[in-house]
PDB file with one MODEL, atoms N, CA, C and O in Angstrom:
MODEL        1
ATOM      1  N   MET A   1       0.836  -1.179   0.000  1.00  0.00           N
ATOM      2  CA  MET A   1       0.000   0.000   0.000  1.00  0.00           C
ATOM      3  C   MET A   1       0.879   1.241   0.000  1.00  0.00           C
ATOM      4  O   MET A   1       1.786   1.349   0.825  1.00  0.00           O
ATOM      5  N   ALA A   2       0.639   2.152  -0.880  1.00  0.00           N
ATOM      6  CA  ALA A   2       1.410   3.392  -0.955  1.00  0.00           C
ATOM      7  C   ALA A   2       1.071   4.286   0.221  1.00  0.00           C
ATOM      8  O   ALA A   2      -0.039   4.237   0.749  1.00  0.00           O
ATOM      9  N   ARG A   3       2.039   5.111   0.632  1.00  0.00           N
ATOM     10  CA  ARG A   3       1.844   6.034   1.749  1.00  0.00           C
ATOM     11  C   ARG A   3       2.295   7.421   1.331  1.00  0.00           C
ATOM     12  O   ARG A   3       3.301   7.572   0.638  1.00  0.00           O
ATOM     13  N   LEU A   4       1.563   8.416   1.747  1.00  0.00           N
ATOM     14  CA  LEU A   4       1.965   9.799   1.553  1.00  0.00           C
ATOM     15  C   LEU A   4       2.533  10.284   2.872  1.00  0.00           C
ATOM     16  O   LEU A   4       1.854  10.241   3.897  1.00  0.00           O
ATOM     17  N   VAL A   5       3.777  10.745   2.853  1.00  0.00           N
ATOM     18  CA  VAL A   5       4.459  11.140   4.085  1.00  0.00           C
ATOM     19  C   VAL A   5       4.943  12.580   3.955  1.00  0.00           C
ATOM     20  O   VAL A   5       5.653  12.914   3.006  1.00  0.00           O
ATOM     21  N   LYS A   6       4.565  13.424   4.894  1.00  0.00           N
ATOM     22  CA  LYS A   6       5.083  14.798   4.969  1.00  0.00           C
ATOM     23  C   LYS A   6       5.949  14.850   6.212  1.00  0.00           C
ATOM     24  O   LYS A   6       5.442  14.733   7.327  1.00  0.00           O
ATOM     25  N   MET A   7       7.244  15.025   6.033  1.00  0.00           N
ATOM     26  CA  MET A   7       8.157  14.976   7.160  1.00  0.00           C
ATOM     27  C   MET A   7       8.818  16.323   7.361  1.00  0.00           C
ATOM     28  O   MET A   7       9.507  16.825   6.473  1.00  0.00           O
ATOM     29  N   ASP A   8       8.608  16.907   8.528  1.00  0.00           N
ATOM     30  CA  ASP A   8       9.235  18.176   8.847  1.00  0.00           C
ATOM     31  C   ASP A   8      10.602  17.995   9.480  1.00  0.00           C
ATOM     32  O   ASP A   8      11.446  18.887   9.395  1.00  0.00           O
ATOM     33  N   GLU A   9      10.828  16.876  10.100  1.00  0.00           N
ATOM     34  CA  GLU A   9      12.110  16.572  10.742  1.00  0.00           C
ATOM     35  C   GLU A   9      12.822  15.500   9.928  1.00  0.00           C
ATOM     36  O   GLU A   9      12.179  14.592   9.403  1.00  0.00           O
ATOM     37  N   GLU A  10      14.135  15.598   9.821  1.00  0.00           N
ATOM     38  CA  GLU A  10      14.889  14.611   9.048  1.00  0.00           C
ATOM     39  C   GLU A  10      15.431  13.490   9.904  1.00  0.00           C
ATOM     40  O   GLU A  10      16.080  12.577   9.394  1.00  0.00           O
ATOM     41  N   ALA A  11      15.178  13.545  11.186  1.00  0.00           N
ATOM     42  CA  ALA A  11      15.733  12.530  12.079  1.00  0.00           C
ATOM     43  C   ALA A  11      14.661  12.065  13.046  1.00  0.00           C
ATOM     44  O   ALA A  11      13.656  12.749  13.242  1.00  0.00           O
ATOM     45  N   PRO A  12      14.868  10.913  13.647  1.00  0.00           N
ATOM     46  CA  PRO A  12      13.908  10.425  14.631  1.00  0.00           C
ATOM     47  C   PRO A  12      13.970  11.251  15.922  1.00  0.00           C
ATOM     48  O   PRO A  12      14.952  11.944  16.188  1.00  0.00           O
ATOM     49  N   LEU A  13      12.913  11.161  16.703  1.00  0.00           N
ATOM     50  CA  LEU A  13      12.856  11.814  17.995  1.00  0.00           C
ATOM     51  C   LEU A  13      13.651  10.983  19.001  1.00  0.00           C
ATOM     52  O   LEU A  13      13.397   9.788  19.152  1.00  0.00           O
ATOM     53  N   LYS A  14      14.599  11.596  19.681  1.00  0.00           N
ATOM     54  CA  LYS A  14      15.451  10.892  20.634  1.00  0.00           C
ATOM     55  C   LYS A  14      14.849  11.013  22.040  1.00  0.00           C
ATOM     56  O   LYS A  14      14.642  12.120  22.537  1.00  0.00           O
ATOM     57  N   LEU A  15      14.572   9.880  22.670  1.00  0.00           N
ATOM     58  CA  LEU A  15      14.061   9.845  24.037  1.00  0.00           C
ATOM     59  C   LEU A  15      15.065   9.107  24.914  1.00  0.00           C
ATOM     60  O   LEU A  15      15.417   7.960  24.638  1.00  0.00           O
ATOM     61  N   GLU A  16      15.515   9.761  25.957  1.00  0.00           N
ATOM     62  CA  GLU A  16      16.490   9.148  26.850  1.00  0.00           C
ATOM     63  C   GLU A  16      15.866   8.891  28.216  1.00  0.00           C
ATOM     64  O   GLU A  16      15.232   9.770  28.800  1.00  0.00           O
ATOM     65  N   THR A  17      16.056   7.680  28.712  1.00  0.00           N
ATOM     66  CA  THR A  17      15.648   7.338  30.063  1.00  0.00           C
ATOM     67  C   THR A  17      16.915   7.006  30.842  1.00  0.00           C
ATOM     68  O   THR A  17      18.012   7.014  30.282  1.00  0.00           O
ATOM     69  N   ALA A  18      16.769   6.721  32.106  1.00  0.00           N
ATOM     70  CA  ALA A  18      17.944   6.366  32.910  1.00  0.00           C
ATOM     71  C   ALA A  18      18.574   5.068  32.426  1.00  0.00           C
ATOM     72  O   ALA A  18      19.782   4.875  32.560  1.00  0.00           O
ATOM     73  N   GLU A  19      17.767   4.185  31.868  1.00  0.00           N
ATOM     74  CA  GLU A  19      18.256   2.870  31.451  1.00  0.00           C
ATOM     75  C   GLU A  19      18.636   2.760  29.985  1.00  0.00           C
ATOM     76  O   GLU A  19      19.552   2.012  29.641  1.00  0.00           O
ATOM     77  N   LYS A  20      17.944   3.498  29.105  1.00  0.00           N
ATOM     78  CA  LYS A  20      18.110   3.259  27.680  1.00  0.00           C
ATOM     79  C   LYS A  20      17.748   4.502  26.878  1.00  0.00           C
ATOM     80  O   LYS A  20      17.016   5.366  27.364  1.00  0.00           O
ATOM     81  N   THR A  21      18.260   4.597  25.644  1.00  0.00           N
ATOM     82  CA  THR A  21      17.891   5.653  24.707  1.00  0.00           C
ATOM     83  C   THR A  21      17.032   5.036  23.610  1.00  0.00           C
ATOM     84  O   THR A  21      17.363   3.984  23.063  1.00  0.00           O
ATOM     85  N   TYR A  22      15.926   5.704  23.296  1.00  0.00           N
ATOM     86  CA  TYR A  22      15.014   5.239  22.258  1.00  0.00           C
ATOM     87  C   TYR A  22      14.959   6.285  21.150  1.00  0.00           C
ATOM     88  O   TYR A  22      15.095   7.480  21.414  1.00  0.00           O
ATOM     89  N   PHE A  23      14.761   5.840  19.916  1.00  0.00           N
ATOM     90  CA  PHE A  23      14.577   6.724  18.783  1.00  0.00           C
ATOM     91  C   PHE A  23      13.205   6.423  18.190  1.00  0.00           C
ATOM     92  O   PHE A  23      12.940   5.305  17.749  1.00  0.00           O
ATOM     93  N   ILE A  24      12.335   7.435  18.184  1.00  0.00           N
ATOM     94  CA  ILE A  24      10.957   7.276  17.738  1.00  0.00           C
ATOM     95  C   ILE A  24      10.828   7.787  16.302  1.00  0.00           C
ATOM     96  O   ILE A  24      11.284   8.883  15.976  1.00  0.00           O
ATOM     97  N   CYS A  25      10.206   6.980  15.460  1.00  0.00           N
ATOM     98  CA  CYS A  25      10.014   7.307  14.046  1.00  0.00           C
ATOM     99  C   CYS A  25       9.158   8.558  13.898  1.00  0.00           C
ATOM    100  O   CYS A  25       8.111   8.681  14.532  1.00  0.00           O
ATOM    101  N   GLN A  26       9.614   9.496  13.048  1.00  0.00           N
ATOM    102  CA  GLN A  26       8.833  10.686  12.708  1.00  0.00           C
ATOM    103  C   GLN A  26       8.480  10.737  11.226  1.00  0.00           C
ATOM    104  O   GLN A  26       7.709  11.596  10.799  1.00  0.00           O
ATOM    105  N   CYS A  27       9.040   9.825  10.444  1.00  0.00           N
ATOM    106  CA  CYS A  27       8.795   9.878   9.002  1.00  0.00           C
ATOM    107  C   CYS A  27       7.643   8.979   8.562  1.00  0.00           C
ATOM    108  O   CYS A  27       7.087   9.179   7.482  1.00  0.00           O
ATOM    109  N   GLY A  28       7.278   8.000   9.374  1.00  0.00           N
ATOM    110  CA  GLY A  28       6.200   7.092   9.018  1.00  0.00           C
ATOM    111  C   GLY A  28       6.633   5.911   8.174  1.00  0.00           C
ATOM    112  O   GLY A  28       5.791   5.093   7.804  1.00  0.00           O
ATOM    113  N   LEU A  29       7.911   5.788   7.856  1.00  0.00           N
ATOM    114  CA  LEU A  29       8.390   4.708   6.989  1.00  0.00           C
ATOM    115  C   LEU A  29       8.967   3.516   7.737  1.00  0.00           C
ATOM    116  O   LEU A  29       9.260   2.494   7.117  1.00  0.00           O
ATOM    117  N   SER A  30       9.137   3.615   9.051  1.00  0.00           N
ATOM    118  CA  SER A  30       9.738   2.532   9.826  1.00  0.00           C
ATOM    119  C   SER A  30       8.887   1.274   9.766  1.00  0.00           C
ATOM    120  O   SER A  30       7.659   1.347   9.822  1.00  0.00           O
ATOM    121  N   LYS A  31       9.522   0.144   9.656  1.00  0.00           N
ATOM    122  CA  LYS A  31       8.828  -1.138   9.715  1.00  0.00           C
ATOM    123  C   LYS A  31       8.802  -1.661  11.152  1.00  0.00           C
ATOM    124  O   LYS A  31       8.304  -2.756  11.416  1.00  0.00           O
ATOM    125  N   ASN A  32       9.338  -0.873  12.066  1.00  0.00           N
ATOM    126  CA  ASN A  32       9.418  -1.249  13.479  1.00  0.00           C
ATOM    127  C   ASN A  32       8.755  -0.164  14.345  1.00  0.00           C
ATOM    128  O   ASN A  32       9.253   0.165  15.421  1.00  0.00           O
ATOM    129  N   LYS A  33       7.633   0.385  13.867  1.00  0.00           N
ATOM    130  CA  LYS A  33       6.960   1.472  14.577  1.00  0.00           C
ATOM    131  C   LYS A  33       6.604   1.071  15.995  1.00  0.00           C
ATOM    132  O   LYS A  33       6.233  -0.081  16.220  1.00  0.00           O
ATOM    133  N   PRO A  34       6.701   1.957  16.941  1.00  0.00           N
ATOM    134  CA  PRO A  34       6.964   3.378  16.819  1.00  0.00           C
ATOM    135  C   PRO A  34       8.449   3.713  16.779  1.00  0.00           C
ATOM    136  O   PRO A  34       8.817   4.887  16.769  1.00  0.00           O
ATOM    137  N   PHE A  35       9.300   2.700  16.756  1.00  0.00           N
ATOM    138  CA  PHE A  35      10.739   2.927  16.812  1.00  0.00           C
ATOM    139  C   PHE A  35      11.339   3.111  15.425  1.00  0.00           C
ATOM    140  O   PHE A  35      10.859   2.536  14.448  1.00  0.00           O
ATOM    141  N   CYS A  36      12.386   3.915  15.350  1.00  0.00           N
ATOM    142  CA  CYS A  36      13.087   4.189  14.102  1.00  0.00           C
ATOM    143  C   CYS A  36      13.886   2.971  13.653  1.00  0.00           C
ATOM    144  O   CYS A  36      14.502   2.289  14.473  1.00  0.00           O
ATOM    145  N   ASP A  37      13.874   2.699  12.351  1.00  0.00           N
ATOM    146  CA  ASP A  37      14.719   1.642  11.792  1.00  0.00           C
ATOM    147  C   ASP A  37      15.668   2.183  10.731  1.00  0.00           C
ATOM    148  O   ASP A  37      16.313   1.413  10.020  1.00  0.00           O
ATOM    149  N   GLY A  38      15.756   3.512  10.624  1.00  0.00           N
ATOM    150  CA  GLY A  38      16.689   4.133   9.680  1.00  0.00           C
ATOM    151  C   GLY A  38      16.118   4.453   8.316  1.00  0.00           C
ATOM    152  O   GLY A  38      16.819   5.017   7.476  1.00  0.00           O
ATOM    153  N   ASN A  39      14.859   4.107   8.070  1.00  0.00           N
ATOM    154  CA  ASN A  39      14.270   4.366   6.757  1.00  0.00           C
ATOM    155  C   ASN A  39      14.119   5.843   6.437  1.00  0.00           C
ATOM    156  O   ASN A  39      13.896   6.192   5.278  1.00  0.00           O
ATOM    157  N   HIS A  40      14.234   6.727   7.428  1.00  0.00           N
ATOM    158  CA  HIS A  40      14.152   8.169   7.164  1.00  0.00           C
ATOM    159  C   HIS A  40      15.281   8.635   6.249  1.00  0.00           C
ATOM    160  O   HIS A  40      15.177   9.690   5.623  1.00  0.00           O
ATOM    161  N   LYS A  41      16.338   7.867   6.171  1.00  0.00           N
ATOM    162  CA  LYS A  41      17.462   8.236   5.297  1.00  0.00           C
ATOM    163  C   LYS A  41      17.039   8.229   3.833  1.00  0.00           C
ATOM    164  O   LYS A  41      17.678   8.868   2.997  1.00  0.00           O
ATOM    165  N   ARG A  42      15.958   7.502   3.520  1.00  0.00           N
ATOM    166  CA  ARG A  42      15.458   7.445   2.144  1.00  0.00           C
ATOM    167  C   ARG A  42      14.896   8.779   1.690  1.00  0.00           C
ATOM    168  O   ARG A  42      14.822   9.028   0.486  1.00  0.00           O
ATOM    169  N   VAL A  43      14.498   9.648   2.612  1.00  0.00           N
ATOM    170  CA  VAL A  43      13.827  10.891   2.237  1.00  0.00           C
ATOM    171  C   VAL A  43      14.733  12.115   2.258  1.00  0.00           C
ATOM    172  O   VAL A  43      14.276  13.216   1.950  1.00  0.00           O
ATOM    173  N   LYS A  44      15.995  11.953   2.611  1.00  0.00           N
ATOM    174  CA  LYS A  44      16.867  13.122   2.809  1.00  0.00           C
ATOM    175  C   LYS A  44      17.132  13.923   1.537  1.00  0.00           C
ATOM    176  O   LYS A  44      17.452  15.108   1.627  1.00  0.00           O
ATOM    177  N   ASP A  45      17.011  13.326   0.370  1.00  0.00           N
ATOM    178  CA  ASP A  45      17.276  14.032  -0.874  1.00  0.00           C
ATOM    179  C   ASP A  45      16.012  14.485  -1.598  1.00  0.00           C
ATOM    180  O   ASP A  45      16.074  14.874  -2.764  1.00  0.00           O
ATOM    181  N   GLU A  46      14.869  14.438  -0.919  1.00  0.00           N
ATOM    182  CA  GLU A  46      13.626  14.853  -1.551  1.00  0.00           C
ATOM    183  C   GLU A  46      13.635  16.347  -1.861  1.00  0.00           C
ATOM    184  O   GLU A  46      14.194  17.147  -1.110  1.00  0.00           O
ATOM    185  N   GLU A  47      13.015  16.706  -2.966  1.00  0.00           N
ATOM    186  CA  GLU A  47      12.861  18.103  -3.343  1.00  0.00           C
ATOM    187  C   GLU A  47      11.494  18.591  -2.882  1.00  0.00           C
ATOM    188  O   GLU A  47      10.515  17.847  -2.935  1.00  0.00           O
ATOM    189  N   GLU A  48      11.424  19.849  -2.427  1.00  0.00           N
ATOM    190  CA  GLU A  48      10.183  20.390  -1.871  1.00  0.00           C
ATOM    191  C   GLU A  48       9.041  20.473  -2.863  1.00  0.00           C
ATOM    192  O   GLU A  48       7.882  20.340  -2.469  1.00  0.00           O
ATOM    193  N   ASP A  49       9.329  20.690  -4.145  1.00  0.00           N
ATOM    194  CA  ASP A  49       8.261  20.909  -5.122  1.00  0.00           C
ATOM    195  C   ASP A  49       7.756  19.619  -5.770  1.00  0.00           C
ATOM    196  O   ASP A  49       7.071  19.672  -6.792  1.00  0.00           O
ATOM    197  N   LYS A  50       8.081  18.474  -5.195  1.00  0.00           N
ATOM    198  CA  LYS A  50       7.640  17.191  -5.734  1.00  0.00           C
ATOM    199  C   LYS A  50       6.922  16.400  -4.650  1.00  0.00           C
ATOM    200  O   LYS A  50       7.126  16.613  -3.455  1.00  0.00           O
ATOM    201  N   ILE A  51       6.078  15.483  -5.104  1.00  0.00           N
ATOM    202  CA  ILE A  51       5.379  14.590  -4.189  1.00  0.00           C
ATOM    203  C   ILE A  51       6.024  13.215  -4.312  1.00  0.00           C
ATOM    204  O   ILE A  51       6.217  12.707  -5.416  1.00  0.00           O
ATOM    205  N   TYR A  52       6.351  12.627  -3.184  1.00  0.00           N
ATOM    206  CA  TYR A  52       6.970  11.306  -3.155  1.00  0.00           C
ATOM    207  C   TYR A  52       6.021  10.319  -2.503  1.00  0.00           C
ATOM    208  O   TYR A  52       5.528  10.548  -1.398  1.00  0.00           O
ATOM    209  N   ILE A  53       5.771   9.220  -3.198  1.00  0.00           N
ATOM    210  CA  ILE A  53       4.909   8.179  -2.667  1.00  0.00           C
ATOM    211  C   ILE A  53       5.777   6.951  -2.453  1.00  0.00           C
ATOM    212  O   ILE A  53       6.440   6.480  -3.376  1.00  0.00           O
ATOM    213  N   TYR A  54       5.771   6.436  -1.228  1.00  0.00           N
ATOM    214  CA  TYR A  54       6.602   5.289  -0.874  1.00  0.00           C
ATOM    215  C   TYR A  54       5.773   4.020  -0.832  1.00  0.00           C
ATOM    216  O   TYR A  54       4.641   4.011  -0.348  1.00  0.00           O
ATOM    217  N   ASP A  55       6.362   2.942  -1.351  1.00  0.00           N
ATOM    218  CA  ASP A  55       5.738   1.634  -1.261  1.00  0.00           C
ATOM    219  C   ASP A  55       6.813   0.618  -0.921  1.00  0.00           C
ATOM    220  O   ASP A  55       7.945   0.999  -0.625  1.00  0.00           O
ATOM    221  N   GLU A  56       6.494  -0.636  -0.956  1.00  0.00           N
ATOM    222  CA  GLU A  56       7.455  -1.675  -0.576  1.00  0.00           C
ATOM    223  C   GLU A  56       8.641  -1.775  -1.533  1.00  0.00           C
ATOM    224  O   GLU A  56       9.703  -2.262  -1.145  1.00  0.00           O
ATOM    225  N   GLU A  57       8.477  -1.326  -2.768  1.00  0.00           N
ATOM    226  CA  GLU A  57       9.525  -1.443  -3.771  1.00  0.00           C
ATOM    227  C   GLU A  57      10.484  -0.266  -3.826  1.00  0.00           C
ATOM    228  O   GLU A  57      11.550  -0.381  -4.431  1.00  0.00           O
ATOM    229  N   GLY A  58      10.150   0.839  -3.227  1.00  0.00           N
ATOM    230  CA  GLY A  58      10.993   2.036  -3.324  1.00  0.00           C
ATOM    231  C   GLY A  58      10.129   3.265  -3.408  1.00  0.00           C
ATOM    232  O   GLY A  58       9.073   3.322  -2.777  1.00  0.00           O
ATOM    233  N   ARG A  59      10.556   4.261  -4.179  1.00  0.00           N
ATOM    234  CA  ARG A  59       9.736   5.460  -4.256  1.00  0.00           C
ATOM    235  C   ARG A  59       9.405   5.831  -5.686  1.00  0.00           C
ATOM    236  O   ARG A  59      10.159   5.559  -6.620  1.00  0.00           O
ATOM    237  N   ILE A  60       8.270   6.451  -5.819  1.00  0.00           N
ATOM    238  CA  ILE A  60       7.801   6.955  -7.102  1.00  0.00           C
ATOM    239  C   ILE A  60       7.690   8.467  -6.945  1.00  0.00           C
ATOM    240  O   ILE A  60       7.108   8.940  -5.968  1.00  0.00           O
ATOM    241  N   THR A  61       8.220   9.213  -7.860  1.00  0.00           N
ATOM    242  CA  THR A  61       8.154  10.659  -7.808  1.00  0.00           C
ATOM    243  C   THR A  61       7.096  11.160  -8.785  1.00  0.00           C
ATOM    244  O   THR A  61       7.074  10.769  -9.952  1.00  0.00           O
ATOM    245  N   ILE A  62       6.222  12.026  -8.291  1.00  0.00           N
ATOM    246  CA  ILE A  62       5.196  12.611  -9.143  1.00  0.00           C
ATOM    247  C   ILE A  62       5.345  14.123  -9.063  1.00  0.00           C
ATOM    248  O   ILE A  62       5.335  14.692  -7.971  1.00  0.00           O
ATOM    249  N   LYS A  63       5.483  14.773 -10.205  1.00  0.00           N
ATOM    250  CA  LYS A  63       5.547  16.244 -10.209  1.00  0.00           C
ATOM    251  C   LYS A  63       4.131  16.799 -10.101  1.00  0.00           C
ATOM    252  O   LYS A  63       3.206  16.295 -10.737  1.00  0.00           O
ATOM    253  N   PRO A  64       3.972  17.845  -9.285  1.00  0.00           N
ATOM    254  CA  PRO A  64       2.628  18.433  -9.122  1.00  0.00           C
ATOM    255  C   PRO A  64       2.091  19.038 -10.405  1.00  0.00           C
ATOM    256  O   PRO A  64       0.979  19.565 -10.421  1.00  0.00           O
TER     257      PRO A  64
ENDMDL
END
């Protein structure tokens, strides 16, 4: 299923406790939600004037 993701942050949210540090997904692409699995790196080169739709195979770019 394709997903439309609007990401304002390029990195996961870092939560630190006394015992452990957690990274929470902010891009919506993690396969280990709510935790980050590094998939946000796929969106770092996106251009603002394009729409990117992500699916299991990769990304499709559609110009507005």
